[in-house]
Structure formats: structure tokens, C-alpha cells
C-alpha positions as CSV (number, residue, x, y, z in Angstrom):
1,M,-10.9,6.4,4.5
2,R,-10.7,6.5,0.4
3,P,-9.5,9.4,-1.2
4,R,-11.3,9.3,-4.9
5,P,-9.3,8.6,-8.0
6,T,-8.8,10.5,-11.2
7,S,-6.8,8.3,-13.3
8,P,-5.2,4.7,-13.7
9,A,-2.5,5.6,-11.9
10,G,-4.7,7.1,-9.6
11,L,-6.5,4.3,-9.1
12,L,-3.5,2.4,-7.6
13,V,-2.8,5.2,-5.6
14,A,-6.2,5.8,-4.0
15,A,-5.8,1.5,-3.6
16,A,-3.1,1.8,-1.2
17,L,-4.4,5.0,0.1
18,A,-7.6,2.9,1.2
19,V,-5.8,0.0,2.7
20,V,-2.7,1.0,3.9
21,V,-4.4,1.6,7.3
22,L,-3.9,-2.5,8.0
23,C,-1.4,-3.9,9.7
24,G,-0.3,-7.0,11.8
25,C,1.5,-7.0,14.9
26,G,2.7,-9.1,17.6
27,S,0.3,-10.1,20.8
28,S,0.2,-10.8,24.2
29,S,-2.1,-13.0,25.9
30,K,-3.6,-9.6,27.5
31,G,-6.0,-7.0,25.9
32,N,-4.9,-3.9,25.6
33,G,-7.6,-1.6,26.3
34,V,-8.4,-0.6,22.6
35,A,-11.9,-2.2,22.4
36,S,-13.3,0.0,25.2
37,K,-12.6,3.1,23.0
38,T,-14.8,5.5,20.5
39,P,-14.3,4.7,16.8
40,A,-12.2,7.9,17.0
41,Q,-9.9,6.9,19.3
42,I,-9.4,3.8,18.2
43,V,-8.6,4.7,14.7
44,A,-6.3,8.3,16.2
45,G,-4.6,5.7,18.4
46,A,-3.6,3.4,15.3
47,K,-2.8,7.0,13.3
48,I,-0.1,7.3,16.2
49,L,1.8,3.9,16.1
50,A,1.3,3.9,12.3
51,D,3.3,7.5,12.4
52,A,6.1,6.2,14.6
53,A,6.2,3.4,12.2
54,K,9.6,2.1,10.7
55,S,8.2,-0.7,8.0
56,V,4.9,-2.7,6.9
57,H,4.2,-5.1,4.4
58,V,1.3,-4.7,2.7
59,S,-0.1,-7.2,0.7
60,G,-3.5,-8.1,-0.2
61,T,-6.3,-7.2,-3.7
62,V,-8.5,-4.4,-3.8
63,R,-11.1,-3.5,-6.4
64,T,-11.5,-0.4,-8.0
65,G,-14.3,-0.2,-10.6
66,T,-13.9,-3.6,-12.9
67,S,-10.0,-3.9,-12.0
68,P,-8.8,-5.6,-9.5
69,I,-5.4,-4.6,-8.1
70,T,-2.8,-6.9,-6.1
71,L,0.0,-4.8,-3.8
72,N,2.3,-7.0,-2.5
73,M,4.9,-4.5,-0.8
74,V,7.6,-3.6,2.0
75,L,7.6,-0.5,2.6
76,L,10.9,2.1,4.6
77,A,9.5,4.8,6.1
78,G,11.7,7.8,5.0
79,K,13.8,5.9,2.3
80,G,11.4,3.9,0.1
81,G,10.4,0.3,-0.9
82,R,10.0,-2.5,-2.8
83,G,7.6,-4.9,-3.9
84,Q,5.3,-6.4,-6.7
85,I,1.6,-4.6,-8.2
86,I,-0.8,-6.4,-10.7
87,E,-3.5,-5.2,-12.1
88,N,-5.3,-6.9,-14.8
89,G,-3.2,-9.2,-15.3
90,L,0.1,-7.1,-15.8
91,S,2.4,-7.2,-13.1
92,L,5.7,-4.8,-12.5
93,E,8.1,-4.8,-9.9
94,L,8.6,-1.5,-8.2
95,I,11.4,-0.6,-6.4
96,Q,12.0,3.5,-4.9
97,I,15.4,4.4,-3.1
98,H,17.5,7.6,-2.9
99,G,14.9,9.7,-4.8
100,N,14.6,7.6,-7.9
101,A,11.9,5.0,-8.6
102,Y,13.2,1.9,-10.6
103,I,10.1,-0.4,-12.6
104,K,10.7,-4.0,-14.6
105,G,7.6,-5.3,-16.3
106,S,6.4,-8.4,-17.8
107,A,6.7,-9.1,-21.1
108,A,2.6,-8.3,-21.9
109,F,3.0,-5.2,-19.1
110,Y,5.9,-3.7,-21.2
111,Q,4.0,-4.8,-24.7
112,Q,0.8,-2.4,-23.3
113,I,3.2,-0.1,-22.7
114,A,5.9,0.3,-25.5
115,G,4.7,-2.0,-28.2
116,P,5.8,-5.4,-29.3
117,A,8.9,-4.4,-30.8
118,A,10.0,-2.2,-27.5
119,A,8.9,-4.9,-25.5
120,K,11.7,-7.4,-26.5
121,L,14.2,-4.3,-25.5
122,L,13.1,-3.9,-23.1
123,Q,12.3,-7.6,-21.6
124,G,14.4,-8.4,-18.1
125,R,15.1,-4.8,-18.0
126,W,14.5,-2.1,-15.1
127,L,13.7,1.6,-16.2
128,K,14.4,4.0,-13.7
129,A,13.1,8.2,-13.5
130,P,12.8,10.4,-10.6
131,A,10.1,9.5,-8.0
132,S,9.0,12.9,-7.4
133,S,7.8,13.7,-11.4
134,G,7.3,12.3,-14.2
135,N,6.3,9.0,-15.4
136,L,6.9,6.9,-12.7
137,A,6.2,9.5,-10.0
138,P,2.4,8.0,-9.5
139,L,4.0,4.6,-9.1
140,A,6.6,5.6,-6.5
141,S,3.7,7.2,-4.6
142,L,3.0,3.5,-3.6
143,T,6.2,3.2,-1.5
144,D,6.2,6.4,0.5
145,L,5.2,5.2,4.3
146,S,4.0,8.3,5.9
147,T,2.1,10.2,2.8
148,L,0.4,6.6,2.3
149,L,-0.5,6.4,6.6
150,N,-1.4,9.4,6.8
151,T,-4.0,9.9,4.2
152,A,-5.5,6.4,5.4
153,L,-5.8,7.4,8.6
154,T,-7.6,10.9,8.5
155,A,-9.8,10.9,5.3
156,H,-12.9,9.0,6.6
157,G,-16.3,9.9,7.4
158,P,-18.5,8.9,10.0
159,L,-17.3,5.9,12.7
160,R,-19.2,3.2,13.9
161,K,-17.6,0.4,16.3
162,G,-17.9,-3.2,16.2
163,S,-17.2,-6.1,18.5
164,V,-14.1,-7.9,19.3
165,T,-13.9,-10.9,16.6
166,S,-10.6,-12.5,15.1
167,V,-8.7,-11.8,12.2
168,N,-6.1,-14.2,11.0
169,G,-6.3,-15.5,14.4
170,Q,-5.4,-12.3,15.6
171,K,-8.0,-10.6,18.3
172,V,-9.3,-7.5,16.7
173,I,-11.8,-4.5,17.1
174,G,-13.3,-3.5,14.0
175,V,-14.6,0.2,12.9
176,T,-16.5,0.9,10.1
177,D,-16.4,4.2,8.1
178,S,-20.4,4.7,7.1
179,S,-19.5,6.3,4.0
180,T,-17.8,4.3,2.3
181,G,-18.8,0.8,4.3
182,G,-14.9,-0.5,4.8
183,T,-13.8,-1.6,8.1
184,L,-10.5,-1.5,9.9
185,Y,-9.9,-3.6,12.1
186,V,-7.2,-3.1,15.1
187,A,-5.6,-5.6,17.5
188,T,-6.9,-6.2,20.6
189,T,-3.9,-7.6,22.4
190,G,-0.3,-6.2,22.1
191,P,0.2,-2.4,20.6
192,P,-3.4,-1.6,18.9
193,Y,-2.2,-1.7,15.4
194,P,-4.4,-1.9,12.8
195,V,-4.3,-5.6,11.6
196,Q,-6.8,-5.4,8.3
197,I,-9.2,-3.3,6.4
198,T,-11.9,-4.8,4.4
199,M,-14.0,-3.2,1.8
200,S,-17.3,-3.1,1.1
201,G,-19.6,-5.0,-1.7
202,G,-16.7,-7.0,-2.8
203,G,-13.9,-4.6,-3.1
204,G,-11.9,-6.9,-1.3
205,G,-9.1,-6.3,1.1
206,I,-5.5,-5.9,2.4
207,S,-3.4,-6.8,5.6
208,F,0.2,-5.7,6.8
209,A,2.6,-7.4,8.7
210,G,5.7,-7.0,10.2
211,W,5.4,-3.7,11.1
212,N,9.2,-2.5,12.0
213,Q,11.1,-5.9,11.2
214,P,14.6,-5.0,9.1
215,V,14.0,-4.1,5.5
216,S,16.4,-3.8,2.8
217,V,15.9,-1.8,-0.5
218,F,18.7,-1.4,-2.9
219,A,19.0,0.2,-6.3
220,P,18.8,-2.3,-9.1
221,P,22.3,-2.4,-11.2
222,N,22.1,-1.1,-15.0
223,A,18.6,0.6,-15.1
224,I,17.3,2.3,-18.5
225,D,17.2,6.2,-17.7
226,V,14.0,7.1,-19.3
227,P,14.5,10.5,-18.8
228,Q,17.9,10.2,-20.7
229,L,16.4,7.8,-23.3
230,Q,13.3,10.2,-24.1
231,S,16.1,12.8,-24.7
232,G,17.6,10.8,-26.9
233,H,21.2,10.7,-25.5
């Protein structure tokens, strides 16, 4: 259920696409019947619910190659999102709202992308750029709930269904992608949202929670406009 990354930015996007299939949801004591469905029906049902979702919280760690990527994001359908990304120990905060992407990196992050002198000037500052093009566009795509969910829930190989088990106290049914070894766990009580996805070969896993919970996303004040900075204005 994962696209193949072709660049460092692509690795981040692919990681999110690979894992954004999972989510947490409320449950009831009665089964929802999803465990009796075929693997394809389980995934299709999860996609229908995910497509209708207004918001979700994504968290966890995946490994692409030798690089672990940790995500902790809140996504708001059609509007953007906010959260934190850590790769190889370098962390940054990310916000996407009103067509703009904003990042605020750690000292180590700024030093790596801009050098020691610029890192001192950028420390504690937000950078701003268009979300759909330019340097921040690959990162901004991590906050597009519709794109992430649709890609993750439609791109997969042959599926096989496991048995009912528990993930974080939630009863779930697992569906494994035979081509990648990744397993999607879907709730068997309450709405059959996905609950978790795990990667094969120690690739990590991601959990989603808080589907349709209220989310607030605001543009940070006094951000440095990257295109203006690059143009010298």
C-alpha cells in the first residue's frame, strides 16, 4: 500500500502515504461485522469512511532504507494541518493553511540546510512558502488529508485477511498486503475505521486517532517569506 519514493522529500511523502491508512476511533461492545467481509471489502469500507473524515491525528515511526521518520501530525480535510516531523534526529514543525506552508526547524535542521551563520538568524523563526510549489511543497503534501488517504487506500497488491486480534486495546481485523508485507488493522467494533498499519521487516508502524475531532490550525505570525528572501526583496 505504498508508493516508491524517488527523493528525500519523496521518502517523507511515501512514509506518510504508506501509513496514513490507519486511525483510531470510538468503539462499542457489539461487533460491526467487518471481520466477516473479504479483504478487498474491508479496505474499500475503510476508504469510504476515511474519504468522509474531517480530521485525524497521525503518529508513529516508519523506516525507509536506513532513515527513521517520526510523524506527529493533525490533519484537517480541505484546509491543511500541523505537527512535527523528525528524520535522522533533525526535527521541524510544519503548518499548512490557506495555501501556504510554514516550517520552523530545530537549530540542527537549519544548520544542515542553510549553514551555521544562517542557522543563527533563522533560529526560532518560521519560514513561509507556497504549499503547491517551491521548496516546501513536498512537506506541505504531508498535510493533505484527502491525497494521503486516497493514495494509501487504493495503492496495494494482493490482500489476505488475518484473524481478529487487539491493537492498543481495540479489537481489530488485520488485512495484509502480500506484495509489501504491510498489515492494515481495522476496528471490528464501532465504525470500521483503520486503527494501525505495521510495516514488514522492522519497518515500524503508525497509528491514527481522533477521527473527526475538532482541530484548529492557524498561520504563525511574522514568518519569513522564502520566495521574497530568495528574490532579494
